[in-house]
Structure formats: structure tokens, C-alpha cells
Backbone as ProteinMPNN parsed JSONL, in Angstrom:
{"seq_chain_A": "MHVAKPKTVLALLAAVAAAAAAGSALAGGSGTIGPEGVPIPNGPVLAPSFDAAQLGPVDGIQCQAREQVLFHIHAHLTIYVDGKARQIPPGIGIADPEAQATPNGPFVVAGSCFSWLHTHAADGVIHIESPVRRTYTLGEFFDIWGQPLSATRVAGARGAVTAYLDGRVIHGSPRSIPLTRHAQIQLDVGRPLTTPVKISSWNGL", "coords_chain_A": {"N_chain_A": [[0.062, 34.957, 5.202], [-2.775, 32.775, 5.443], [-4.406, 32.476, 8.422], [-5.472, 29.444, 9.958], [-6.446, 28.598, 12.277], [-7.954, 30.031, 15.139], [-5.982, 31.642, 17.762], [-6.895, 30.961, 20.299], [-7.327, 28.131, 19.98], [-5.142, 26.752, 20.536], [-4.865, 26.684, 23.218], [-7.119, 25.099, 23.7], [-6.258, 22.767, 22.572], [-4.36, 22.133, 24.124], [-5.819, 21.478, 26.503], [-7.315, 19.27, 25.513], [-5.346, 17.433, 24.898], [-4.188, 16.996, 27.628], [-6.558, 15.788, 28.715], [-6.476, 13.717, 27.352], [-4.157, 12.308, 28.099], [-4.693, 11.822, 30.628], [-6.614, 9.934, 30.428], [-7.079, 6.733, 28.67], [-5.964, 6.853, 25.508], [-5.211, 5.257, 23.528], [-5.271, 2.128, 22.435], [-3.261, -0.99, 22.055], [-0.994, 0.109, 20.972], [1.85, 2.551, 21.221], [2.93, 5.608, 22.358], [3.529, 9.11, 22.708], [1.166, 11.5, 23.85], [-0.224, 13.722, 21.495], [-0.835, 17.208, 20.039], [-3.446, 17.08, 19.458], [-4.576, 15.341, 21.008], [-4.251, 12.669, 20.502], [-2.16, 9.766, 20.368], [1.389, 10.411, 19.505], [3.304, 8.418, 17.31], [6.136, 6.507, 18.496], [8.754, 6.991, 16.798], [10.85, 7.526, 13.796], [10.007, 10.116, 11.222], [8.363, 8.967, 8.43], [8.394, 10.002, 5.774], [9.191, 13.126, 4.426], [6.903, 15.989, 4.604], [5.403, 17.323, 1.621], [4.77, 19.801, -0.458], [2.593, 19.394, -2.288], [0.197, 20.452, -3.006], [0.868, 22.933, -3.774], [1.338, 22.553, -6.622], [-1.102, 22.484, -7.856], [-4.516, 21.387, -8.515], [-4.69, 18.126, -7.188], [-5.55, 14.784, -8.156], [-8.137, 15.855, -8.626], [-8.605, 17.177, -6.376], [-8.514, 20.124, -4.625], [-6.42, 22.757, -3.583], [-7.266, 25.265, -1.422], [-7.696, 28.657, -0.154], [-8.686, 28.745, 2.343], [-9.629, 26.57, 4.968], [-12.204, 24.147, 4.385], [-15.439, 23.29, 5.471], [-17.795, 22.228, 5.049], [-18.046, 19.541, 4.717], [-16.595, 17.668, 7.1], [-14.533, 15.573, 8.28], [-12.69, 13.094, 10.252], [-9.908, 10.754, 9.884], [-7.58, 8.091, 10.896], [-4.319, 7.336, 10.548], [-1.798, 4.77, 10.654], [1.49, 3.605, 10.761], [3.781, 1.11, 10.255], [7.19, -0.136, 9.791], [8.878, -2.886, 9.216], [7.899, -3.769, 11.707], [8.435, -1.522, 13.182], [7.544, 1.569, 14.363], [6.462, 4.503, 12.57], [6.333, 8.035, 11.834], [3.728, 10.009, 10.498], [4.189, 12.874, 8.816], [3.417, 16.366, 10.066], [1.437, 18.983, 8.361], [1.132, 17.806, 5.708], [-0.279, 18.43, 2.625], [-0.928, 21.084, 3.106], [0.289, 24.052, 2.058], [3.27, 26.022, 2.328], [3.461, 25.537, 5.352], [2.778, 26.491, 8.443], [3.953, 26.208, 11.85], [2.993, 26.206, 15.183], [4.214, 26.041, 18.549], [3.076, 23.546, 21.0], [2.318, 22.502, 24.348], [2.382, 19.807, 23.811], [3.654, 19.171, 21.443], [4.526, 20.186, 18.064], [1.937, 22.135, 16.13], [0.331, 22.56, 13.272], [-1.073, 25.602, 12.099], [-1.339, 27.541, 10.263], [-1.178, 28.327, 6.791], [-0.687, 28.849, 3.28], [-2.349, 27.543, 1.485], [-4.788, 25.3, 1.827], [-5.19, 21.787, 1.435], [-8.074, 19.644, 0.598], [-7.492, 17.303, 1.942], [-5.614, 16.84, 4.52], [-2.764, 17.158, 7.059], [-2.377, 18.296, 10.487], [-0.778, 17.592, 12.671], [1.78, 15.404, 13.956], [0.549, 13.038, 14.378], [-0.888, 11.354, 12.95], [-3.514, 11.666, 12.25], [-5.738, 12.416, 9.92], [-7.26, 15.122, 8.267], [-10.256, 15.652, 6.824], [-11.389, 17.932, 4.98], [-13.81, 19.198, 3.129], [-15.561, 20.794, 0.612], [-17.606, 19.411, -0.772], [-19.502, 16.617, -0.245], [-18.196, 13.497, -0.357], [-16.742, 10.425, -0.878], [-13.259, 10.207, 0.014], [-10.005, 8.67, -0.605], [-7.36, 6.65, 0.715], [-5.268, 6.302, -1.122], [-5.572, 8.755, -2.671], [-4.96, 10.511, -0.561], [-2.072, 9.919, -0.204], [-1.338, 10.846, -2.76], [-1.479, 13.468, -2.554], [0.227, 13.803, -0.477], [2.607, 13.281, -2.068], [3.745, 10.691, -2.308], [4.361, 7.355, -2.929], [2.08, 4.559, -3.047], [1.309, 1.301, -2.632], [0.603, -2.33, -3.1], [3.093, -3.169, -2.512], [4.858, -1.055, -1.754], [5.277, 1.539, 0.593], [5.356, 4.875, 0.563], [8.991, 5.428, 0.973], [9.474, 2.917, 1.918], [9.848, -0.38, 1.282], [8.219, -3.643, 0.597], [6.21, -6.419, 1.375], [2.915, -5.274, 1.8], [0.618, -5.083, 4.427], [-2.577, -4.381, 5.048], [-4.744, -2.795, 7.307], [-8.012, -2.153, 8.069], [-9.978, -0.578, 10.682], [-9.166, -2.669, 12.295], [-9.321, -4.872, 10.808], [-7.945, -7.068, 8.419], [-7.534, -5.717, 5.113], [-7.812, -6.786, 1.789], [-6.557, -6.675, -1.553], [-5.726, -3.41, -3.308], [-4.054, -1.091, -1.102], [-4.489, 1.589, -1.836], [-7.223, 1.953, -2.393], [-8.53, 2.044, 0.08], [-10.948, 3.543, 1.928], [-11.396, 6.95, 3.201], [-13.278, 7.116, 5.616], [-15.524, 8.503, 8.247], [-13.499, 8.489, 11.174], [-12.197, 6.397, 10.755], [-9.955, 3.758, 11.281], [-6.83, 3.027, 10.149], [-4.214, 1.05, 9.192], [-0.869, 0.479, 8.013], [1.307, -2.092, 7.431], [4.515, -2.756, 6.473], [6.476, -5.213, 5.521], [7.645, -7.465, 7.91], [7.944, -8.205, 11.456], [4.279, -8.42, 11.914], [2.111, -5.982, 13.238], [0.08, -5.703, 16.01], [-3.047, -4.333, 15.217], [-3.545, -0.752, 15.735], [-5.727, 0.9, 17.925], [-7.67, 3.641, 18.309], [-9.21, 4.625, 21.331], [-10.605, 7.072, 22.081], [-11.703, 9.874, 20.699], [-11.494, 12.555, 21.257], [-13.372, 14.609, 20.55], [-12.73, 15.132, 17.939]], "CA_chain_A": [[-0.483, 33.669, 5.227], [-3.97, 32.684, 6.212], [-4.517, 31.79, 9.77], [-6.572, 28.631, 9.848], [-7.052, 28.294, 13.551], [-7.582, 31.045, 16.211], [-5.05, 31.383, 18.914], [-7.569, 30.163, 21.312], [-7.348, 26.866, 19.818], [-3.855, 26.211, 21.19], [-5.348, 26.394, 24.823], [-8.143, 23.955, 23.567], [-5.598, 21.571, 21.999], [-3.623, 21.607, 25.354], [-6.674, 20.979, 27.237], [-7.651, 18.112, 24.918], [-4.154, 16.478, 25.037], [-4.215, 16.646, 28.849], [-7.272, 14.92, 29.118], [-6.194, 12.273, 26.793], [-3.101, 11.894, 28.93], [-5.094, 11.454, 31.902], [-7.186, 8.589, 30.24], [-6.395, 6.051, 27.702], [-6.405, 7.297, 24.05], [-4.774, 4.317, 22.48], [-5.094, 0.681, 22.767], [-2.378, -1.757, 21.045], [0.194, 0.804, 20.512], [2.474, 3.34, 22.229], [3.375, 7.018, 21.719], [3.469, 10.224, 23.381], [0.182, 12.229, 23.497], [0.043, 14.931, 20.747], [-1.6, 18.312, 20.479], [-4.896, 16.672, 19.229], [-5.028, 14.314, 21.934], [-3.876, 11.284, 19.744], [-0.643, 9.58, 20.695], [2.447, 10.502, 18.221], [4.114, 7.263, 17.28], [7.542, 6.692, 18.724], [9.604, 6.496, 15.593], [11.276, 8.554, 12.865], [9.162, 10.465, 10.209], [8.461, 7.962, 7.154], [8.854, 10.58, 4.685], [8.91, 14.619, 4.567], [5.755, 16.512, 3.874], [5.739, 17.843, 0.445], [3.646, 20.866, -0.957], [2.077, 18.834, -3.611], [-0.855, 21.377, -3.085], [1.27, 23.981, -4.532], [1.417, 22.294, -7.937], [-2.383, 22.64, -8.292], [-5.171, 20.115, -8.024], [-4.321, 16.638, -7.139], [-6.671, 13.689, -8.249], [-9.248, 16.645, -8.71], [-8.698, 17.983, -4.944], [-8.058, 21.475, -4.658], [-5.887, 23.467, -2.349], [-7.906, 26.642, -1.023], [-7.141, 29.579, 0.86], [-9.312, 28.462, 3.751], [-10.249, 25.15, 5.252], [-13.469, 23.763, 4.127], [-16.243, 22.879, 6.541], [-19.344, 21.594, 4.776], [-17.966, 17.979, 4.946], [-15.522, 17.818, 7.91], [-14.531, 14.288, 9.261], [-11.147, 12.76, 10.649], [-9.522, 9.377, 9.893], [-6.388, 7.928, 11.651], [-3.376, 6.423, 9.914], [-0.77, 4.375, 11.585], [2.401, 2.963, 9.656], [4.865, 0.266, 10.83], [8.001, -0.73, 8.862], [9.631, -3.917, 9.832], [7.66, -3.841, 13.123], [8.689, -0.335, 13.872], [6.357, 2.664, 14.171], [6.825, 5.581, 11.732], [5.45, 9.136, 12.009], [3.402, 10.795, 9.405], [4.615, 14.418, 9.416], [2.346, 17.604, 10.023], [1.623, 19.753, 7.1], [0.853, 17.247, 4.507], [-1.465, 19.064, 1.914], [-0.813, 22.621, 3.497], [1.37, 24.925, 1.471], [3.967, 26.975, 3.185], [2.823, 25.293, 6.695], [3.376, 27.332, 9.562], [3.6, 25.497, 13.105], [3.267, 26.903, 16.478], [4.618, 24.977, 19.462], [2.126, 23.38, 22.212], [2.948, 21.534, 25.388], [2.329, 18.407, 23.488], [4.202, 19.11, 20.143], [4.093, 21.295, 17.035], [0.551, 22.042, 15.325], [0.437, 23.525, 12.03], [-2.008, 26.559, 12.358], [-1.439, 28.338, 9.22], [-0.761, 27.951, 5.341], [-1.049, 29.637, 2.099], [-3.607, 26.963, 0.991], [-5.023, 24.036, 2.561], [-6.083, 20.701, 0.639], [-9.212, 19.183, 1.355], [-6.96, 16.198, 2.783], [-4.329, 17.444, 5.177], [-2.598, 16.971, 8.395], [-1.928, 19.304, 11.394], [0.26, 17.232, 13.516], [2.475, 14.187, 13.668], [-0.415, 11.894, 15.1], [-1.636, 10.374, 12.065], [-4.811, 12.102, 12.206], [-5.94, 12.937, 8.594], [-8.305, 15.999, 8.279], [-10.982, 15.515, 5.703], [-12.233, 19.054, 5.088], [-14.118, 19.407, 1.739], [-16.626, 21.525, 0.074], [-18.413, 18.462, -1.162], [-19.57, 15.352, 0.621], [-17.809, 12.375, -1.059], [-15.725, 9.375, -0.177], [-11.922, 10.132, -0.367], [-9.254, 7.391, -0.515], [-5.866, 6.531, 1.127], [-4.574, 6.698, -2.162], [-5.646, 10.426, -2.986], [-4.049, 11.383, 0.425], [-0.699, 9.826, -0.518], [-0.786, 11.631, -3.879], [-1.238, 14.908, -2.064], [1.511, 13.875, 0.133], [3.613, 13.062, -3.033], [4.417, 9.501, -1.929], [3.944, 6.132, -3.681], [1.399, 3.699, -2.092], [0.929, 0.251, -3.405], [0.819, -3.477, -2.294], [4.543, -3.493, -2.11], [5.5, 0.023, -1.183], [4.605, 2.72, 1.264], [6.584, 5.862, 0.541], [10.092, 4.784, 0.584], [9.512, 1.637, 2.588], [9.505, -1.582, 0.271], [8.112, -4.858, 1.015], [4.818, -6.766, 1.377], [2.037, -4.281, 2.704], [-0.547, -5.662, 5.081], [-3.346, -3.2, 5.46], [-5.81, -2.946, 8.111], [-9.252, -1.02, 8.476], [-10.731, -0.874, 11.861], [-8.649, -3.825, 12.955], [-9.638, -6.187, 9.833], [-7.263, -7.052, 7.114], [-7.95, -5.525, 3.856], [-7.244, -7.428, 0.659], [-6.488, -5.693, -2.576], [-4.757, -2.208, -3.228], [-4.324, -0.168, -0.132], [-5.021, 2.901, -2.375], [-8.68, 2.085, -2.386], [-9.141, 2.231, 1.438], [-11.683, 4.785, 2.175], [-11.238, 7.711, 4.424], [-14.594, 7.461, 6.278], [-15.275, 9.325, 9.656], [-13.134, 7.751, 12.219], [-11.648, 5.163, 10.242], [-8.597, 3.598, 11.587], [-5.966, 2.429, 9.051], [-2.936, 0.699, 9.577], [-0.078, -0.222, 7.035], [2.578, -2.583, 7.996], [5.454, -3.009, 5.609], [7.321, -6.238, 6.008], [7.523, -8.351, 9.151], [6.916, -8.84, 11.985], [3.073, -7.764, 11.711], [1.976, -5.458, 14.578], [-1.47, -5.634, 16.537], [-3.585, -2.985, 14.863], [-3.76, 0.402, 16.861], [-6.957, 1.476, 18.108], [-7.977, 4.979, 19.14], [-10.406, 4.514, 22.094], [-11.224, 8.228, 22.243], [-11.238, 10.872, 19.464], [-11.545, 13.774, 21.878], [-13.905, 15.684, 19.951], [-12.51, 15.094, 16.564]], "C_chain_A": [[-1.871, 33.623, 5.994], [-3.849, 31.762, 7.51], [-5.5, 30.856, 9.868], [-7.218, 28.454, 11.185], [-6.992, 29.418, 14.52], [-6.741, 30.581, 17.16], [-5.59, 30.485, 20.11], [-7.627, 28.637, 21.059], [-6.27, 26.227, 20.256], [-4.288, 25.92, 22.618], [-6.323, 25.047, 24.707], [-7.395, 22.75, 23.284], [-4.793, 21.076, 23.407], [-4.464, 20.948, 26.419], [-7.026, 19.413, 26.757], [-6.597, 17.023, 25.374], [-4.105, 16.198, 26.612], [-5.287, 15.746, 29.243], [-7.305, 13.665, 28.552], [-5.104, 11.551, 27.484], [-3.612, 11.295, 30.009], [-5.917, 10.145, 31.846], [-6.25, 7.64, 29.41], [-6.717, 6.33, 26.171], [-6.119, 6.054, 23.04], [-4.651, 2.944, 23.07], [-4.107, -0.106, 21.705], [-1.224, -1.023, 20.561], [0.741, 1.688, 21.484], [2.814, 4.76, 21.503], [3.052, 8.189, 22.876], [2.048, 10.98, 22.902], [0.326, 13.646, 22.781], [-0.928, 16.055, 21.102], [-3.286, 18.048, 20.171], [-5.429, 15.584, 20.105], [-4.908, 12.853, 21.456], [-2.38, 11.083, 20.024], [0.111, 9.819, 19.179], [3.314, 9.222, 18.32], [5.63, 7.515, 17.682], [8.399, 6.107, 17.842], [9.978, 7.601, 14.722], [10.026, 8.858, 11.787], [9.504, 9.356, 8.939], [8.846, 8.672, 6.051], [8.524, 12.114, 4.925], [7.633, 14.824, 3.947], [6.167, 17.164, 2.5], [4.546, 18.638, -0.094], [3.212, 20.473, -2.235], [0.919, 19.736, -3.871], [-0.434, 22.367, -3.885], [1.271, 23.901, -5.986], [-0.053, 22.445, -8.531], [-3.296, 21.287, -7.772], [-4.63, 18.826, -8.126], [-5.403, 15.843, -7.247], [-8.103, 14.757, -8.201], [-9.393, 17.325, -7.261], [-7.935, 19.066, -5.046], [-7.336, 21.934, -3.338], [-6.527, 25.06, -2.394], [-7.454, 27.352, 0.012], [-7.613, 29.334, 2.33], [-9.956, 27.047, 3.702], [-11.661, 25.174, 4.948], [-14.408, 23.024, 5.094], [-17.408, 22.18, 6.191], [-19.177, 20.101, 5.082], [-16.547, 18.145, 5.761], [-15.348, 16.573, 8.839], [-12.991, 14.122, 9.488], [-11.098, 11.247, 10.411], [-8.051, 9.228, 10.429], [-5.493, 6.886, 10.798], [-2.115, 6.143, 10.722], [0.362, 3.68, 10.49], [3.706, 2.126, 10.365], [5.715, -0.41, 9.487], [8.898, -1.656, 9.734], [9.148, -4.16, 11.462], [7.844, -2.727, 13.773], [7.926, 0.947, 13.418], [7.167, 3.73, 13.27], [6.008, 6.64, 11.884], [4.909, 9.379, 10.534], [3.438, 12.256, 9.675], [3.368, 15.427, 9.304], [2.542, 18.416, 8.635], [1.34, 19.298, 5.647], [-0.486, 18.165, 3.868], [-1.708, 20.463, 2.434], [0.365, 23.163, 2.918], [1.939, 25.902, 2.333], [3.439, 26.919, 4.626], [3.621, 26.075, 7.746], [2.84, 26.678, 11.013], [3.698, 26.41, 14.136], [3.401, 25.759, 17.568], [3.44, 24.945, 20.595], [2.838, 22.553, 23.032], [3.063, 20.307, 24.786], [2.884, 18.303, 21.911], [3.697, 20.121, 19.184], [2.662, 20.985, 16.367], [0.585, 23.087, 14.397], [-0.922, 24.377, 12.031], [-2.248, 27.608, 11.087], [-0.835, 27.903, 7.799], [-1.32, 28.866, 4.323], [-2.265, 29.083, 1.328], [-3.782, 25.616, 2.02], [-5.958, 22.989, 1.57], [-7.092, 20.095, 1.354], [-8.674, 17.842, 2.09], [-5.666, 16.741, 3.41], [-4.177, 16.934, 6.566], [-2.045, 18.042, 9.276], [-0.931, 18.878, 12.261], [0.819, 15.849, 13.198], [1.709, 13.058, 14.114], [-0.937, 10.816, 14.133], [-3.113, 10.617, 11.625], [-5.004, 13.05, 10.803], [-7.381, 13.704, 8.571], [-8.882, 16.012, 6.885], [-11.897, 16.744, 5.667], [-12.578, 19.566, 3.484], [-15.515, 20.184, 1.551], [-17.939, 20.793, -0.354], [-18.414, 17.204, -0.318], [-19.352, 14.085, -0.487], [-16.904, 11.509, -0.222], [-14.435, 9.47, -0.782], [-11.197, 8.954, -0.011], [-7.747, 7.649, 0.038], [-4.981, 6.944, 0.002], [-4.244, 8.255, -2.673], [-4.788, 10.98, -1.785], [-2.591, 11.06, 0.184], [-0.187, 10.595, -1.622], [-0.685, 12.916, -3.449], [0.046, 14.879, -1.311], [2.779, 13.67, -0.884], [4.421, 11.866, -2.853], [3.756, 8.46, -2.536], [3.064, 5.31, -2.585], [0.893, 2.533, -3.207], [1.052, -1.07, -2.636], [2.162, -3.868, -1.872], [5.401, -2.156, -1.591], [4.702, 1.201, -0.559], [5.506, 4.0, 1.646], [7.708, 5.351, 0.336], [10.293, 3.469, 1.156], [8.936, 0.744, 1.465], [9.267, -2.868, 0.979], [6.537, -5.148, 1.052], [4.035, -5.97, 2.363], [0.817, -5.093, 3.165], [-1.454, -4.354, 5.445], [-4.418, -3.581, 6.28], [-6.848, -1.749, 8.186], [-10.033, -1.299, 9.584], [-10.519, -2.289, 12.377], [-8.832, -5.115, 11.92], [-8.548, -5.919, 8.713], [-7.886, -6.806, 5.811], [-7.179, -6.175, 2.596], [-7.531, -6.416, -0.512], [-5.456, -4.361, -2.449], [-5.058, -1.342, -1.932], [-4.809, 1.185, -0.626], [-6.669, 3.055, -2.324], [-9.169, 2.185, -0.979], [-9.857, 3.491, 1.522], [-11.533, 5.431, 3.405], [-12.618, 8.18, 5.02], [-14.275, 8.141, 7.776], [-14.844, 8.196, 10.567], [-12.468, 6.456, 11.904], [-10.333, 4.984, 10.688], [-7.767, 2.565, 10.61], [-4.818, 2.24, 9.556], [-2.325, -0.011, 8.458], [1.041, -0.696, 7.716], [3.481, -3.235, 6.856], [6.397, -3.982, 6.112], [6.827, -7.036, 7.24], [8.418, -7.935, 10.19], [5.64, -7.944, 11.928], [2.875, -7.136, 13.258], [0.398, -5.382, 14.794], [-1.908, -4.16, 15.983], [-3.818, -2.031, 15.935], [-5.148, 0.723, 16.736], [-7.091, 2.631, 19.022], [-9.247, 4.666, 19.801], [-11.246, 5.844, 22.148], [-10.641, 9.22, 21.192], [-11.058, 12.327, 20.082], [-12.026, 14.966, 21.189], [-13.763, 15.842, 18.47], [-13.352, 14.667, 15.546]], "O_chain_A": [[-2.083, 34.304, 6.997], [-3.343, 30.643, 7.593], [-6.622, 31.364, 9.876], [-8.418, 28.186, 11.257], [-5.847, 29.807, 14.753], [-6.653, 29.389, 17.455], [-4.99, 29.593, 20.709], [-7.99, 27.923, 21.994], [-6.398, 25.011, 20.397], [-3.993, 24.829, 23.105], [-6.268, 24.116, 25.511], [-7.836, 21.687, 23.721], [-4.637, 19.894, 23.715], [-4.024, 20.049, 27.136], [-7.003, 18.48, 27.56], [-6.853, 16.01, 26.026], [-3.961, 15.005, 26.876], [-5.017, 14.907, 30.101], [-7.924, 12.697, 28.993], [-5.078, 10.32, 27.488], [-3.081, 10.263, 30.419], [-6.007, 9.372, 32.8], [-5.02, 7.686, 29.41], [-7.804, 5.963, 25.726], [-6.697, 5.907, 21.963], [-3.99, 2.705, 24.08], [-4.214, 0.196, 20.516], [-0.488, -1.563, 19.735], [0.216, 1.691, 22.598], [2.928, 4.917, 20.288], [2.314, 7.963, 23.834], [1.804, 11.064, 21.698], [0.884, 14.591, 23.339], [-1.667, 16.038, 22.086], [-4.18, 18.761, 20.625], [-6.519, 15.032, 19.953], [-5.481, 11.946, 22.06], [-1.532, 11.972, 19.946], [-0.351, 9.542, 18.072], [3.978, 9.002, 19.333], [6.264, 8.5, 17.304], [8.802, 4.95, 17.962], [9.397, 8.67, 14.913], [9.188, 7.992, 11.533], [10.632, 9.006, 8.59], [9.621, 8.118, 5.272], [7.552, 12.346, 5.644], [7.208, 14.141, 3.016], [7.34, 17.51, 2.367], [3.429, 18.124, -0.154], [3.441, 21.17, -3.224], [0.604, 19.813, -5.058], [-1.219, 22.783, -4.737], [1.217, 24.935, -6.652], [-0.134, 22.527, -9.756], [-2.959, 20.436, -6.949], [-4.111, 18.462, -9.182], [-6.326, 16.086, -6.47], [-9.114, 14.286, -7.681], [-10.383, 18.034, -7.078], [-6.792, 19.028, -5.502], [-7.648, 21.524, -2.219], [-6.27, 25.872, -3.283], [-6.889, 26.848, 0.983], [-6.976, 29.694, 3.32], [-10.579, 26.515, 2.783], [-12.317, 26.176, 5.233], [-13.933, 21.968, 5.512], [-18.008, 21.537, 7.053], [-20.077, 19.477, 5.645], [-15.549, 18.64, 5.238], [-15.882, 16.5, 9.946], [-12.165, 14.888, 8.992], [-12.066, 10.534, 10.677], [-7.333, 10.228, 10.399], [-5.916, 5.787, 10.44], [-1.483, 7.003, 11.335], [-0.055, 3.263, 9.409], [4.543, 2.765, 11.003], [5.223, -0.979, 8.513], [9.514, -1.291, 10.735], [9.901, -4.648, 12.304], [7.493, -2.711, 14.952], [7.755, 1.256, 12.238], [8.398, 3.765, 13.284], [4.832, 6.344, 12.091], [5.534, 9.015, 9.538], [2.826, 12.788, 10.601], [2.453, 15.24, 8.501], [3.584, 18.46, 7.98], [1.298, 20.028, 4.656], [-1.471, 18.499, 4.527], [-2.785, 20.98, 2.134], [1.456, 22.73, 3.289], [1.214, 26.596, 3.045], [3.018, 27.941, 5.168], [4.842, 26.215, 7.817], [1.65, 26.611, 11.318], [4.447, 27.38, 14.026], [2.779, 24.701, 17.475], [2.925, 25.967, 21.049], [3.825, 21.928, 22.645], [3.951, 19.601, 25.263], [2.514, 17.351, 21.224], [2.685, 20.796, 19.372], [2.28, 19.844, 16.106], [0.816, 24.27, 14.645], [-1.942, 23.692, 11.953], [-3.226, 28.351, 11.005], [0.056, 27.055, 7.82], [-2.316, 29.56, 4.529], [-3.046, 29.785, 0.686], [-2.945, 25.141, 2.787], [-7.061, 23.242, 1.085], [-7.058, 19.996, 2.581], [-9.473, 17.299, 2.854], [-4.723, 17.053, 2.682], [-5.088, 16.407, 7.205], [-1.177, 18.744, 8.757], [-0.151, 19.739, 12.669], [0.363, 15.199, 12.257], [2.345, 12.01, 14.227], [-1.318, 9.686, 14.439], [-3.751, 9.923, 10.832], [-4.514, 14.17, 10.662], [-8.443, 13.122, 8.79], [-8.203, 16.313, 5.903], [-13.005, 16.708, 6.201], [-11.781, 20.186, 2.779], [-16.428, 20.101, 2.372], [-19.059, 21.304, -0.338], [-17.392, 16.814, 0.246], [-20.208, 13.774, -1.314], [-16.427, 11.808, 0.873], [-14.256, 8.985, -1.899], [-11.675, 8.206, 0.842], [-7.098, 8.671, -0.182], [-4.093, 7.787, 0.126], [-3.169, 8.784, -2.958], [-3.956, 11.857, -2.016], [-1.819, 11.999, 0.382], [0.974, 11.001, -1.68], [0.218, 13.59, -3.944], [0.878, 15.777, -1.445], [3.91, 13.907, -0.458], [5.615, 11.87, -3.153], [2.544, 8.589, -2.708], [3.324, 5.401, -1.385], [0.301, 2.73, -4.268], [1.588, -1.002, -1.53], [2.378, -4.738, -1.028], [6.513, -2.284, -1.077], [3.707, 1.719, -1.065], [6.171, 4.152, 2.671], [7.677, 4.613, -0.649], [11.336, 2.887, 0.86], [7.892, 0.962, 0.85], [10.022, -3.203, 1.893], [5.712, -4.269, 0.803], [4.344, -5.929, 3.554], [0.104, -5.696, 2.363], [-0.986, -3.414, 6.089], [-5.028, -4.623, 6.037], [-6.513, -0.574, 8.34], [-10.797, -2.262, 9.514], [-11.432, -2.993, 12.807], [-8.489, -6.246, 12.265], [-8.316, -4.819, 8.212], [-8.72, -7.605, 5.384], [-5.961, -6.029, 2.491], [-8.424, -5.569, -0.518], [-4.546, -4.314, -1.622], [-6.198, -0.927, -1.726], [-5.497, 1.88, 0.121], [-7.245, 4.139, -2.229], [-10.368, 2.443, -0.881], [-9.277, 4.511, 1.15], [-11.516, 4.845, 4.487], [-13.032, 9.338, 4.954], [-13.175, 8.277, 8.313], [-15.519, 7.187, 10.769], [-12.241, 5.584, 12.743], [-9.528, 5.906, 10.553], [-8.142, 1.41, 10.41], [-4.302, 3.066, 10.309], [-2.919, -0.935, 7.902], [1.711, 0.009, 8.47], [3.075, -4.284, 6.356], [7.113, -3.681, 7.067], [5.625, -7.184, 7.461], [9.496, -7.392, 9.95], [5.84, -6.73, 11.891], [3.357, -7.655, 14.264], [-0.394, -5.059, 13.908], [-1.318, -3.106, 16.218], [-4.267, -2.435, 17.008], [-5.718, 0.819, 15.649], [-6.739, 2.653, 20.201], [-10.266, 4.453, 19.144], [-12.47, 5.768, 22.249], [-9.455, 9.357, 20.894], [-10.502, 13.2, 19.416], [-11.441, 16.048, 21.144], [-14.523, 16.554, 17.814], [-12.975, 14.71, 14.374]]}, "name": "protein", "num_of_chains": 1, "seq": "MHVAKPKTVLALLAAVAAAAAAGSALAGGSGTIGPEGVPIPNGPVLAPSFDAAQLGPVDGIQCQAREQVLFHIHAHLTIYVDGKARQIPPGIGIADPEAQATPNGPFVVAGSCFSWLHTHAADGVIHIESPVRRTYTLGEFFDIWGQPLSATRVAGARGAVTAYLDGRVIHGSPRSIPLTRHAQIQLDVGRPLTTPVKISSWNGL"}
């Protein structure tokens, strides 16, 4: 398996998480600080990760042996179902994910291939690591996850979907929401609606 991150990154992740725990990394939400210094929601996993990357290109997005760094940004996704937080699992877009334990939870450090859109931890941070500069979408991320996304469905959760981008309601299909640098995306399925989560510190991401 290809090791995507040197072992020293685990010590760095622990330091980042400790710094985030000492400060305030999240406003308008709750959760335990994860290995990337971003809170992990207090709730069950919405849907398991799926090695869609093993099936070949998804929406033209490839799964390659090494993570791409020409275009490297991060976005954050939070999901609530009937007012209750749900987790996005680690290892989305990483074939044969291999996780290592950190003081703040597991972190995927290796895999046989890495999609240009993937997750390393259960904190909702989407890593966009691409050999080309372009705007990817939330719909493409869900396709790589192998889960449906529409105005009435988020993975296995069904109901009216209210989508937020940087705290503002987005009308139209949530699939078209762009994964821009430090985009803060929230999907509320059903009611009650939840105050949009805001990450106040990205801790170097």
C-alpha cells in the first residue's frame, strides 16, 4: 500500500488537535476535536465509506497511487438529519484505506489509490487534491462516496434538504454546490433546522 503521509504527520496532527482544543475551532456546533484540529460531530456515521474509486474514474475524477498537490485545498461538510448530527466517514475516495490511531481519533494515512476528492478523518473535511485547477462540486464528492444527493435525499436520509454555503441558504440542487477553498457546507435533512456550523480556525489546512 502507498503511504500517503509520513509518520511524522501523526505528531503534527496531535499538535494541531491540541492547539484547536485549547482554542475555539467551532462556532454554532459541538463535537470532539479530531486529528485535523476540526471537531468530529457527536452522532453516528451517515453512511459507510465506499471504495467507488476502485471502480475506475468517477465523473472523470481519477483515483491515483499518490495524492496530487498541484491544486490542494479543503472544504468542510456538516450533515444533520432531523436536527441530529451525523458523521461523514474517513476513507471516502481512498481505496483500501489504512487508518492509524491518533490521540484524537483514527486518521487514514495510506491506501492503494487516492481520488482527487477524499476524506482522511470523520471530521467532515474534504480534501481536494487534484493535478488540475478546477472547481469540483458536492455532487461529485457524493458520487465518489457512492451515495445519492438531491433536494430530497442525502445518502440514506430522506426529506426536504436545506443546504447552506458559508452560512447562507443555497437554492437549487445541492449537487451543484462548489467545493472552493474553506467552503463551509451544511445539509439539513428534515426539521428542525440547525444553526449553520462555522469553523473559525482551519489550523493550517
